[in-house]
Backbone atoms as SQL, in Angstrom:
CREATE TABLE atoms (id INTEGER PRIMARY KEY, chain TEXT, resi INTEGER, resn TEXT, atom TEXT, x REAL, y REAL, z REAL);
INSERT INTO atoms VALUES
  (1, 'A', 1, 'UNK', 'N', 223.003, 9.296, -129.705),
  (2, 'A', 1, 'UNK', 'CA', 223.854, 9.909, -130.818),
  (3, 'A', 1, 'UNK', 'C', 223.031, 9.645, -132.058),
  (4, 'A', 2, 'UNK', 'N', 222.920, 10.651, -132.677),
  (5, 'A', 2, 'UNK', 'CA', 222.093, 10.409, -134.292),
  (6, 'A', 2, 'UNK', 'C', 223.019, 9.968, -135.458),
  (7, 'A', 3, 'UNK', 'N', 222.558, 9.506, -136.636),
  (8, 'A', 3, 'UNK', 'CA', 223.584, 8.790, -137.419),
  (9, 'A', 3, 'UNK', 'C', 224.303, 9.527, -138.042),
  (10, 'A', 4, 'UNK', 'N', 223.855, 10.911, -138.144),
  (11, 'A', 4, 'UNK', 'CA', 224.996, 11.546, -138.978),
  (12, 'A', 4, 'UNK', 'C', 226.396, 12.000, -137.979),
  (13, 'A', 5, 'UNK', 'N', 226.123, 12.116, -136.418),
  (14, 'A', 5, 'UNK', 'CA', 227.074, 12.155, -135.680),
  (15, 'A', 5, 'UNK', 'C', 227.959, 10.998, -135.472),
  (16, 'A', 6, 'UNK', 'N', 227.176, 9.509, -136.030),
  (17, 'A', 6, 'UNK', 'CA', 228.111, 8.488, -135.432),
  (18, 'A', 6, 'UNK', 'C', 228.772, 8.350, -136.818),
  (19, 'A', 7, 'UNK', 'N', 228.413, 8.581, -138.202),
  (20, 'A', 7, 'UNK', 'CA', 228.843, 8.505, -139.139),
  (21, 'A', 7, 'UNK', 'C', 230.483, 9.327, -139.130),
  (22, 'A', 8, 'UNK', 'N', 230.211, 10.794, -138.999),
  (23, 'A', 8, 'UNK', 'CA', 231.291, 11.565, -138.843),
  (24, 'A', 8, 'UNK', 'C', 232.150, 11.167, -137.537),
  (25, 'A', 9, 'UNK', 'N', 231.849, 10.583, -136.523),
  (26, 'A', 9, 'UNK', 'CA', 233.034, 9.997, -135.608),
  (27, 'A', 9, 'UNK', 'C', 233.546, 9.009, -136.284),
  (28, 'A', 10, 'UNK', 'N', 233.111, 7.733, -137.191),
  (29, 'A', 10, 'UNK', 'CA', 233.814, 6.632, -137.676),
  (30, 'A', 10, 'UNK', 'C', 234.454, 7.090, -138.830),
  (31, 'A', 11, 'UNK', 'N', 234.081, 8.275, -139.729),
  (32, 'A', 11, 'UNK', 'CA', 234.913, 8.873, -140.519),
  (33, 'A', 11, 'UNK', 'C', 236.341, 9.374, -140.022),
  (34, 'A', 12, 'UNK', 'N', 236.060, 10.512, -138.537),
  (35, 'A', 12, 'UNK', 'CA', 237.222, 10.953, -138.464),
  (36, 'A', 12, 'UNK', 'C', 237.885, 9.940, -137.868),
  (37, 'A', 13, 'UNK', 'N', 237.753, 8.854, -137.479),
  (38, 'A', 13, 'UNK', 'CA', 238.576, 7.509, -136.846),
  (39, 'A', 13, 'UNK', 'C', 239.175, 6.996, -137.578),
  (40, 'A', 14, 'UNK', 'N', 238.581, 6.748, -138.798),
  (41, 'A', 14, 'UNK', 'CA', 239.173, 6.084, -139.908),
  (42, 'A', 14, 'UNK', 'C', 240.168, 7.183, -140.744),
  (43, 'A', 15, 'UNK', 'N', 240.163, 8.346, -140.629),
  (44, 'A', 15, 'UNK', 'CA', 241.112, 8.907, -141.426),
  (45, 'A', 15, 'UNK', 'C', 242.148, 9.591, -140.992),
  (46, 'A', 16, 'UNK', 'N', 242.054, 9.022, -139.456),
  (47, 'A', 16, 'UNK', 'CA', 243.508, 9.059, -138.877),
  (48, 'A', 16, 'UNK', 'C', 244.212, 7.939, -138.841),
  (49, 'A', 17, 'UNK', 'N', 244.036, 6.806, -139.419),
  (50, 'A', 17, 'UNK', 'CA', 244.366, 5.667, -139.408),
  (51, 'A', 17, 'UNK', 'C', 245.104, 5.547, -141.264),
  (52, 'A', 18, 'UNK', 'N', 244.704, 6.677, -141.991),
  (53, 'A', 18, 'UNK', 'CA', 245.174, 6.447, -143.084),
  (54, 'A', 18, 'UNK', 'C', 246.391, 7.408, -143.279),
  (55, 'A', 19, 'UNK', 'N', 247.654, 6.885, -143.897),
  (56, 'A', 19, 'UNK', 'CA', 248.826, 7.816, -144.408),
  (57, 'A', 19, 'UNK', 'C', 249.406, 7.979, -145.517),
  (58, 'A', 20, 'UNK', 'N', 249.981, 8.379, -145.785),
  (59, 'A', 20, 'UNK', 'CA', 250.211, 8.741, -147.395),
  (60, 'A', 20, 'UNK', 'C', 250.723, 7.713, -148.459),
  (61, 'A', 21, 'UNK', 'N', 251.337, 6.824, -147.814),
  (62, 'A', 21, 'UNK', 'CA', 251.271, 5.538, -148.432),
  (63, 'A', 21, 'UNK', 'C', 250.097, 4.637, -148.896),
  (64, 'A', 22, 'UNK', 'N', 249.083, 4.943, -148.262),
  (65, 'A', 22, 'UNK', 'CA', 247.825, 4.556, -148.355),
  (66, 'A', 22, 'UNK', 'C', 247.094, 5.240, -149.347),
  (67, 'A', 23, 'UNK', 'N', 247.250, 6.532, -149.416),
  (68, 'A', 23, 'UNK', 'CA', 246.725, 7.570, -150.720),
  (69, 'A', 23, 'UNK', 'C', 247.488, 7.239, -151.877),
  (70, 'A', 24, 'UNK', 'N', 248.782, 6.920, -151.760),
  (71, 'A', 24, 'UNK', 'CA', 249.530, 6.135, -153.017),
  (72, 'A', 24, 'UNK', 'C', 248.955, 5.032, -153.595),
  (73, 'A', 25, 'UNK', 'N', 248.794, 3.790, -152.567),
  (74, 'A', 25, 'UNK', 'CA', 248.436, 2.971, -152.937),
  (75, 'A', 25, 'UNK', 'C', 246.824, 2.788, -153.692),
  (76, 'A', 26, 'UNK', 'N', 246.110, 3.842, -152.857),
  (77, 'A', 26, 'UNK', 'CA', 244.541, 3.588, -153.277),
  (78, 'A', 26, 'UNK', 'C', 244.670, 4.225, -155.136),
  (79, 'A', 27, 'UNK', 'N', 245.392, 5.016, -154.967),
  (80, 'A', 27, 'UNK', 'CA', 245.827, 5.955, -156.301),
  (81, 'A', 27, 'UNK', 'C', 246.119, 4.799, -157.332),
  (82, 'A', 28, 'UNK', 'N', 247.367, 4.181, -157.325),
  (83, 'A', 28, 'UNK', 'CA', 247.816, 2.933, -158.178),
  (84, 'A', 28, 'UNK', 'C', 246.722, 2.126, -158.304),
  (85, 'A', 29, 'UNK', 'N', 245.879, 1.744, -157.383),
  (86, 'A', 29, 'UNK', 'CA', 244.999, 0.474, -157.390),
  (87, 'A', 29, 'UNK', 'C', 243.671, 0.854, -158.142),
  (88, 'A', 30, 'UNK', 'N', 243.183, 2.260, -157.835),
  (89, 'A', 30, 'UNK', 'CA', 242.222, 2.607, -158.330),
  (90, 'A', 30, 'UNK', 'C', 241.779, 3.431, -159.019),
  (91, 'A', 31, 'UNK', 'N', 243.112, 4.537, -159.358),
  (92, 'A', 31, 'UNK', 'CA', 242.291, 5.765, -160.335),
  (93, 'A', 31, 'UNK', 'C', 243.156, 5.872, -161.507),
  (94, 'A', 32, 'UNK', 'N', 242.381, 5.731, -162.704),
  (95, 'A', 32, 'UNK', 'CA', 242.875, 6.100, -164.001),
  (96, 'A', 32, 'UNK', 'C', 241.541, 7.104, -164.698),
  (97, 'A', 33, 'UNK', 'N', 241.964, 7.506, -165.603),
  (98, 'A', 33, 'UNK', 'CA', 241.270, 8.246, -166.264),
  (99, 'A', 33, 'UNK', 'C', 240.182, 7.323, -166.938),
  (100, 'A', 34, 'UNK', 'N', 240.059, 6.179, -167.278),
  (101, 'A', 34, 'UNK', 'CA', 239.087, 5.475, -167.557),
  (102, 'A', 34, 'UNK', 'C', 237.536, 5.507, -166.385),
  (103, 'A', 35, 'UNK', 'N', 238.239, 5.770, -165.388),
  (104, 'A', 35, 'UNK', 'CA', 237.113, 5.718, -164.150),
  (105, 'A', 35, 'UNK', 'C', 236.810, 6.975, -163.316),
  (106, 'A', 36, 'UNK', 'N', 237.300, 7.841, -164.113),
  (107, 'A', 36, 'UNK', 'CA', 237.354, 9.375, -163.140),
  (108, 'A', 36, 'UNK', 'C', 236.358, 10.404, -163.981),
  (109, 'A', 37, 'UNK', 'N', 235.733, 11.498, -163.158),
  (110, 'A', 37, 'UNK', 'CA', 235.581, 12.423, -163.865),
  (111, 'A', 37, 'UNK', 'C', 235.638, 13.467, -163.214),
  (112, 'A', 38, 'UNK', 'N', 235.633, 14.773, -164.457),
  (113, 'A', 38, 'UNK', 'CA', 236.159, 16.094, -163.675),
  (114, 'A', 38, 'UNK', 'C', 234.977, 16.831, -163.625),
  (115, 'A', 39, 'UNK', 'N', 234.564, 17.574, -162.725),
  (116, 'A', 39, 'UNK', 'CA', 233.464, 18.190, -162.734),
  (117, 'A', 39, 'UNK', 'C', 234.002, 19.640, -162.549),
  (118, 'A', 40, 'UNK', 'N', 233.463, 20.850, -163.155),
  (119, 'A', 40, 'UNK', 'CA', 233.576, 22.171, -163.355),
  (120, 'A', 40, 'UNK', 'C', 232.525, 22.990, -163.236),
  (121, 'A', 41, 'UNK', 'N', 232.477, 23.455, -162.162),
  (122, 'A', 41, 'UNK', 'CA', 231.227, 24.437, -161.902),
  (123, 'A', 41, 'UNK', 'C', 231.297, 25.813, -161.838),
  (124, 'A', 42, 'UNK', 'N', 230.273, 26.588, -162.758),
  (125, 'A', 42, 'UNK', 'CA', 231.181, 28.121, -162.435),
  (126, 'A', 42, 'UNK', 'C', 231.016, 29.038, -163.591),
  (127, 'A', 43, 'UNK', 'N', 231.119, 30.117, -163.506),
  (128, 'A', 43, 'UNK', 'CA', 230.948, 30.925, -164.643),
  (129, 'A', 43, 'UNK', 'C', 232.246, 30.738, -165.447),
  (130, 'A', 44, 'UNK', 'N', 232.201, 29.936, -166.217),
  (131, 'A', 44, 'UNK', 'CA', 233.526, 29.674, -167.032),
  (132, 'A', 44, 'UNK', 'C', 233.305, 29.821, -168.683),
  (133, 'A', 45, 'UNK', 'N', 234.261, 30.104, -169.520),
  (134, 'A', 45, 'UNK', 'CA', 234.158, 29.881, -170.491),
  (135, 'A', 45, 'UNK', 'C', 234.738, 28.460, -170.887),
  (136, 'A', 46, 'UNK', 'N', 233.686, 27.686, -171.695),
  (137, 'A', 46, 'UNK', 'CA', 233.937, 26.273, -171.983),
  (138, 'A', 46, 'UNK', 'C', 235.252, 25.881, -172.746),
  (139, 'A', 47, 'UNK', 'N', 235.464, 26.879, -173.715),
  (140, 'A', 47, 'UNK', 'CA', 236.775, 26.448, -174.610),
  (141, 'A', 47, 'UNK', 'C', 237.839, 26.538, -173.904),
  (142, 'A', 48, 'UNK', 'N', 237.669, 27.759, -172.994),
  (143, 'A', 48, 'UNK', 'CA', 239.131, 28.186, -172.130),
  (144, 'A', 48, 'UNK', 'C', 239.488, 26.795, -171.241),
  (145, 'A', 49, 'UNK', 'N', 238.551, 26.247, -170.364),
  (146, 'A', 49, 'UNK', 'CA', 238.407, 25.369, -169.027),
  (147, 'A', 49, 'UNK', 'C', 238.555, 24.074, -170.024),
  (148, 'A', 50, 'UNK', 'N', 238.305, 23.782, -170.929),
  (149, 'A', 50, 'UNK', 'CA', 238.699, 22.423, -171.664),
  (150, 'A', 50, 'UNK', 'C', 240.167, 22.494, -172.113),
  (151, 'A', 51, 'UNK', 'N', 240.388, 23.606, -172.458),
  (152, 'A', 51, 'UNK', 'CA', 242.158, 23.717, -173.131),
  (153, 'A', 51, 'UNK', 'C', 242.766, 23.206, -172.075),
  (154, 'A', 52, 'UNK', 'N', 242.718, 24.137, -170.681),
  (155, 'A', 52, 'UNK', 'CA', 243.386, 23.672, -169.357),
  (156, 'A', 52, 'UNK', 'C', 243.358, 22.413, -168.881),
  (157, 'A', 53, 'UNK', 'N', 241.844, 22.190, -168.948),
  (158, 'A', 53, 'UNK', 'CA', 241.737, 20.616, -168.409),
  (159, 'A', 53, 'UNK', 'C', 242.480, 19.661, -169.472),
  (160, 'A', 54, 'UNK', 'N', 242.621, 19.858, -170.600),
  (161, 'A', 54, 'UNK', 'CA', 243.757, 18.939, -171.451),
  (162, 'A', 54, 'UNK', 'C', 244.769, 19.120, -171.466),
  (163, 'A', 55, 'UNK', 'N', 245.417, 20.336, -171.155),
  (164, 'A', 55, 'UNK', 'CA', 246.780, 20.626, -170.598),
  (165, 'A', 55, 'UNK', 'C', 247.061, 20.113, -169.574),
  (166, 'A', 56, 'UNK', 'N', 246.234, 20.199, -168.465),
  (167, 'A', 56, 'UNK', 'CA', 246.757, 19.670, -166.985),
  (168, 'A', 56, 'UNK', 'C', 246.710, 18.271, -167.180),
  (169, 'A', 57, 'UNK', 'N', 245.699, 17.569, -167.810),
  (170, 'A', 57, 'UNK', 'CA', 245.444, 15.902, -167.562),
  (171, 'A', 57, 'UNK', 'C', 246.165, 15.199, -169.143),
  (172, 'A', 58, 'UNK', 'N', 246.256, 15.648, -169.910),
  (173, 'A', 58, 'UNK', 'CA', 246.943, 15.015, -170.831),
  (174, 'A', 58, 'UNK', 'C', 248.138, 13.933, -171.079),
  (175, 'A', 59, 'UNK', 'N', 248.789, 14.405, -169.377),
  (176, 'A', 59, 'UNK', 'CA', 249.948, 13.177, -169.531),
  (177, 'A', 59, 'UNK', 'C', 249.410, 11.980, -168.517),
  (178, 'A', 60, 'UNK', 'N', 248.067, 12.138, -168.050),
  (179, 'A', 60, 'UNK', 'CA', 247.507, 10.815, -167.336),
  (180, 'A', 60, 'UNK', 'C', 246.949, 9.712, -168.100),
  (181, 'A', 61, 'UNK', 'N', 248.164, 8.902, -168.101),
  (182, 'A', 61, 'UNK', 'CA', 247.829, 7.977, -169.067),
  (183, 'A', 61, 'UNK', 'C', 246.879, 6.677, -168.321),
  (184, 'A', 62, 'UNK', 'N', 246.015, 6.185, -169.200),
  (185, 'A', 62, 'UNK', 'CA', 245.312, 5.252, -168.589),
  (186, 'A', 62, 'UNK', 'C', 245.642, 4.092, -168.162),
  (187, 'A', 63, 'UNK', 'N', 245.369, 3.233, -167.404),
  (188, 'A', 63, 'UNK', 'CA', 245.794, 1.764, -166.973),
  (189, 'A', 63, 'UNK', 'C', 244.589, 1.133, -166.682),
  (190, 'A', 64, 'UNK', 'N', 245.136, -0.436, -166.374),
  (191, 'A', 64, 'UNK', 'CA', 243.891, -1.004, -165.867),
  (192, 'A', 64, 'UNK', 'C', 243.644, -0.900, -164.332),
  (193, 'A', 65, 'UNK', 'N', 242.833, -1.129, -164.115),
  (194, 'A', 65, 'UNK', 'CA', 242.338, -0.495, -162.515),
  (195, 'A', 65, 'UNK', 'C', 241.575, -1.327, -161.968),
  (196, 'A', 66, 'UNK', 'N', 241.531, -1.792, -160.592),
  (197, 'A', 66, 'UNK', 'CA', 240.840, -2.493, -159.765),
  (198, 'A', 66, 'UNK', 'C', 239.082, -1.732, -160.365),
  (199, 'A', 67, 'UNK', 'N', 237.875, -2.635, -160.111),
  (200, 'A', 67, 'UNK', 'CA', 236.839, -2.435, -160.752),
  (201, 'A', 67, 'UNK', 'C', 235.745, -2.795, -159.511),
  (202, 'A', 68, 'UNK', 'N', 236.678, -3.415, -158.595),
  (203, 'A', 68, 'UNK', 'CA', 236.366, -3.524, -157.227),
  (204, 'A', 68, 'UNK', 'C', 235.759, -2.244, -156.441),
  (205, 'A', 69, 'UNK', 'N', 234.728, -2.160, -156.052),
  (206, 'A', 69, 'UNK', 'CA', 233.946, -1.253, -155.082),
  (207, 'A', 69, 'UNK', 'C', 234.597, -1.191, -153.886),
  (208, 'A', 70, 'UNK', 'N', 235.196, -0.204, -153.220),
  (209, 'A', 70, 'UNK', 'CA', 235.943, -0.443, -152.003),
  (210, 'A', 70, 'UNK', 'C', 235.623, 0.762, -151.127),
  (211, 'A', 71, 'UNK', 'N', 235.154, 0.597, -149.833),
  (212, 'A', 71, 'UNK', 'CA', 235.007, 1.510, -149.091),
  (213, 'A', 71, 'UNK', 'C', 236.076, 2.072, -148.070),
  (214, 'A', 72, 'UNK', 'N', 236.220, 3.176, -147.431),
  (215, 'A', 72, 'UNK', 'CA', 237.293, 3.388, -146.632),
  (216, 'A', 72, 'UNK', 'C', 237.441, 2.536, -145.499),
  (217, 'A', 73, 'UNK', 'N', 236.055, 1.821, -144.994),
  (218, 'A', 73, 'UNK', 'CA', 236.415, 1.177, -143.782),
  (219, 'A', 73, 'UNK', 'C', 237.096, -0.259, -144.241),
  (220, 'A', 74, 'UNK', 'N', 236.782, -0.628, -145.159),
  (221, 'A', 74, 'UNK', 'CA', 237.925, -1.747, -145.888),
  (222, 'A', 74, 'UNK', 'C', 238.875, -1.251, -145.904),
  (223, 'A', 75, 'UNK', 'N', 239.544, -0.255, -146.647),
  (224, 'A', 75, 'UNK', 'CA', 241.169, 0.021, -146.303),
  (225, 'A', 75, 'UNK', 'C', 241.633, -0.020, -145.289),
  (226, 'A', 76, 'UNK', 'N', 241.032, 0.408, -144.184),
  (227, 'A', 76, 'UNK', 'CA', 241.348, 0.702, -142.600),
  (228, 'A', 76, 'UNK', 'C', 241.501, -1.095, -142.735),
  (229, 'A', 77, 'UNK', 'N', 240.556, -1.811, -142.500),
  (230, 'A', 77, 'UNK', 'CA', 240.545, -3.087, -142.418),
  (231, 'A', 77, 'UNK', 'C', 241.689, -3.845, -142.821),
  (232, 'A', 78, 'UNK', 'N', 241.963, -3.838, -144.413),
  (233, 'A', 78, 'UNK', 'CA', 243.240, -4.503, -145.143),
  (234, 'A', 78, 'UNK', 'C', 244.794, -3.951, -144.314),
  (235, 'A', 79, 'UNK', 'N', 244.467, -2.774, -143.780),
  (236, 'A', 79, 'UNK', 'CA', 245.818, -2.162, -143.546),
  (237, 'A', 79, 'UNK', 'C', 246.127, -2.723, -142.082),
  (238, 'A', 80, 'UNK', 'N', 245.238, -2.868, -141.276),
  (239, 'A', 80, 'UNK', 'CA', 245.256, -3.533, -140.069),
  (240, 'A', 80, 'UNK', 'C', 245.674, -5.159, -139.920),
  (241, 'A', 81, 'UNK', 'N', 245.481, -5.655, -141.078),
  (242, 'A', 81, 'UNK', 'CA', 245.882, -6.984, -141.114),
  (243, 'A', 81, 'UNK', 'C', 247.181, -7.634, -141.381);
């Protein structure tokens, strides 16, 4: 088995062990505008997109979040404890 196949296999096994509450917990602990990027690629009008993004994300309030770098495998391990 090559490395890419192994990584994909481990990812698919890991993702099967994550539930909706895990996603909510990850969002609450690690997601904030202060550590997020929005990337828009395509033939778009800058002013229009900037206005839409501001409208859509203006209610996303900044908060303190963990600066710890965490992997999917670590989330799975914590869940199993």
